[in-house]
N, C-alpha and C positions, 0 to 999 in steps of 0.2 A: 372174790379170792378169800378165802379164810386166812385169818389172821390168826398165829398161834402165840401163846405168850413167851415160849422159849424160842431162843433164836435159830438154833439147828435141833434137829432130829435125825434119829438112825433110820426110821422107818418112813416111808412116803409112797401112797398109792399111785396108780395113773392119773387119778382126779383131783390128787389133793395137793399140787405145788401151791407154795404159800411164800407170802412176799418175804418170809425170814430164811429162804432157802435163796434168792434175789441176792438179799443183804452179804449173806457168805459168799457167795459168788464174785460179788463186787469187791468183798474185801480180799479174796483172795488175788483178784485180777490186780487191784491196785498196788499190794504187798509184793506179788511174785513171790509169794514163799509162804508154805501152808503154816510153818511156825510162827511168822509175825501176823499172818490172819487170824489165827488163833487167839494170841495175845490182844491184836486188837477188839476181837469180840469177845475176849474173856470167857473161851472155851479152851478145851484140849485138843490138841491136833487130830487125834482120831474123831473127833465129832466134828471137824470141819471137812476131813477126808470123807466120812461116811453121808455128811450132808451133800457134798460136791458128788459123788458117786451116784446118789439117790437122785439128783437134778440131772444128770446126764442120763440117766437110764428114762427119767420122765420126758424128757426132750428127742431121746433117742439119737444122739450124737455125743461124740468127744469134745468137749468144749476146753479142755485145760490140757495140754501136753505136760505130763510129769517124767518125760524122758531124760531130761538134766535137772540139775540142781537147781537153777534157775528156772522158775516155772512160766511158760508161756501159753497164751492162748491160742488154740487153732483156728482157722478160719472160720468156721463155725461159732467158736467162742467169741470172734470177734463182732461178729453179726448181733450175736445175741447178747452182747456187753451193751450194745447202744440202746437196744430195746429195755434190758433191764434196768438201766440208769432212768430212761423217761419213763417206767413204770413205778420204780420208787421214787422219782421227784415228784410225779403225778400224786400219788399216794400220800407222801407228807403233806402236799400242800392242802390237798382235800380235808384230811383230819387236823389241820392245825392252821385254818383260815386267819388266825389273827398273826401268826408268824407271818404269812405270806403279805399280809396288809403291811407290815413294817419292815420285811427285809428290802434290800434295795432292788431296784429294778436293772437285770444283767443285760447289757447290750452288746452281742458280739461282732466282730467284724473279723475276716481274714487277713487284710493287709491295709486298706484304705480309707475306713470306716465312711464319715459323710463328706470326705476330701475336703475342700477348703470351707465346707459349712459346719466340721464338726466341734470346732471351739465355740462359736455361736450357739449350738444347739446345747453345750453343755453349760455355758453361761445363763442361756435363757431358761433352761429347766431348772438350774438351782435358783435361781432368781424366782419362778413362777410354782415350783414345787419344791420347796425345802422340805418338806414331811418325808420324801422320798428319795433317798440317792441314787443318783443315775451313774452306774459303774461301767464303764467303756472296757471290754475284755478282748484281746487279739488272740484269735484261737484259729490255727492253721489246718482249715478244712474247708469242703466245700460249702458247708453250712454253717460255719462259724460258730460249732457248738450246739446250733438249735435241735438237731437230731438227737444228740445226747443227753438234752435237758439241761445242758451246762448255761445256759441263757435263756431269758424270756422273748427276747426278739434279736434280729440280727440285721445288718447291712450287707447285702447281698449284691454281686454284679455278675452280670450275666443271666443266660436263661435259666429255670428252676423247675421248668414242667417235668423233667427227670428225675427230679429229687423224691426220695420215697420216704415223704414226711407226711403220716397222716394227719389231718385236719390243717394243713398248711395255707396261712392266709398271707396275700401280698399286696402292697402298694407301692407302685412306681414312682418314684420319686423325681426323676430325672436321668438323661442320658448322659454322658462324658464321651467327647471324642479320644480316639486313640492316639498313642505315641509309642515311637520307635525308642529304645533303650540300646546305644552301642556303646563300647569301649572308647573312652576319650580321646585316645592316640588313634581309632581308626580314622581312614580318609572321609567315611561318610558323615563325619560332623562338620565338614566344610561346606554342608548343603544346608539352607535354612528350614527345609522340609524333605521328606523323604516318601517314596511310594512302596506299596507291598512288594512290587518287582525289583526295587533297588536292594531286598532282602535276601532275594532267592540262592545268592552265591554265598551265603552265610550259613552258618549253624545255627538253627531257632533254639533257644532255650526255653523248655517248658516245663510250667509248675502244673500237673495234672491233680494234685490236691488241692489246692484253693486257688488256682488261676484261671482266667477265661479264654485265654489264647490255646488255640489247637492248630492242627495243619490244615484244618477245614476252612480257616481264615483267607488260605489263597486259594487260587484256582488250581485243579486237580493236575493239571499241565505244567504248573509254574510252581511249585514249592519249593523251599529251603533245602538244599543239598542234603542236609542231616539234620537230626536234633539231639539236644542234650536234655535228661530229665533232672527236675531237682524236686525238693520236696517242699519248700517255704520262700517268700521274699527273700530273705535275708541270703540263703544260698544262691537264688536266682541273680541276685546283684552282686555278689562275689564274683560268679562264673563270668558274667559279663565283664565285669571291670578286669578278671585275669585274662580276657582276650579270647575265651573260648568260644564266643556266639554273641548273638544279638536276641533282644526279646521285644515283645509287642505287649502293651499294658494301658489301662486307663489312665487319663490326664491327671488324676489326684495321684497317681505312684510318684510322678516327677516332682510333686509340690511336698508329698508326705515322707518320699525317700529319696533324698537327694545323695549322691555318692560320688566322692571326688572322681574316681575312675569310670563313672558313667555319665554320658551325655545324653540327654533326650532330646528328639527331635519328633516336630509334629508329623503326623501319619493320614493326610485328607482324604486319602481312598479308602480306607479302611472303615467299616461299620462302627456306629458309635455303641459303646457299652451301657445297656441300662442298668439303673441304681435303684435298688428296691429294699424297702423295709419288709422283713417277713417274719410270722410269729404263728404260734399254733393256736388255730381260733378256740378249740375245746379247752385249753389248758393255760390261758393268758393271766399274767399278772395284773391285780387292779388298776396298775397304772398306765398299761399298754395301749388303751384307746389314746389318753392324752399324748404320748409319745408318737402314736400315728399322726394325731391332728397336729402335733408341735412340728413335726419334720416336713408335712405336707405345707405347711405354712411357709417355712423356710425355704422350701424349694421352690414356692411360687414367688415368694417376694425375690428369690435370685434369678428367676425366668423374665421378670417384671424388669428389673434393674440389673443387668446381665455385667455392666462396667464399672458397677460400684464396688 
């Protein structure tokens, strides 16, 4: 990919897409406004508009909907955005390896991090690797920011085979039992444990953005009577507490997300959830290997001493 000195250009051939065009597009996506994007890039608004048009011509799709005062990405633009972020981040790391060595190691998670081992991991890292700060970032998407290049590694739950991440590498650390989350005033709280069948008369609240539960958890002929979709863990908890339905999650949710309106009960007949550490093998932070080793050791110690 050729790299130009100027950030934007009015002309671009079918084979001359450059990093500067990606930076312009990302500024437009972040600001949601051509004027603010131009100010951020220290360019004129016409220059930014021409660059966006040239990029769209190159990719053969409209990336930004300009039909309203507030710009919005089209579906093609949203898909292109994730890859543009990853490409720019990879380039910046490649041309400035010194910055990569000294910047924090960013560890993403969608809602429950490393469960009860989160604090031990953070404390041990601080003791053994004080030269590299470990930042724990909650990002509500299925890859916890890994696909978009927002993190260097991510703690994920559930299967990852369907994730479209080039060079994805994973390490399964442990598995967690599932729990049911029910409104605190529900008759179901009177039981010490529940089964999947106990939940079929309820509305299942599902988080398709970052959750691990789908209707496939239940047999095809015995599923909850209806579903309600939410976008993140906070909305999931609020809906359950409001009595709108029930949820199913990994056991760490009960520990890290207590709620006065939600009661958790074990769900022994549901399959456990794998907890994985994931990273992009071809674009790793220098400290990633140390993080993998440490997480693996903590998980192994937990397996050896489960009641400590």
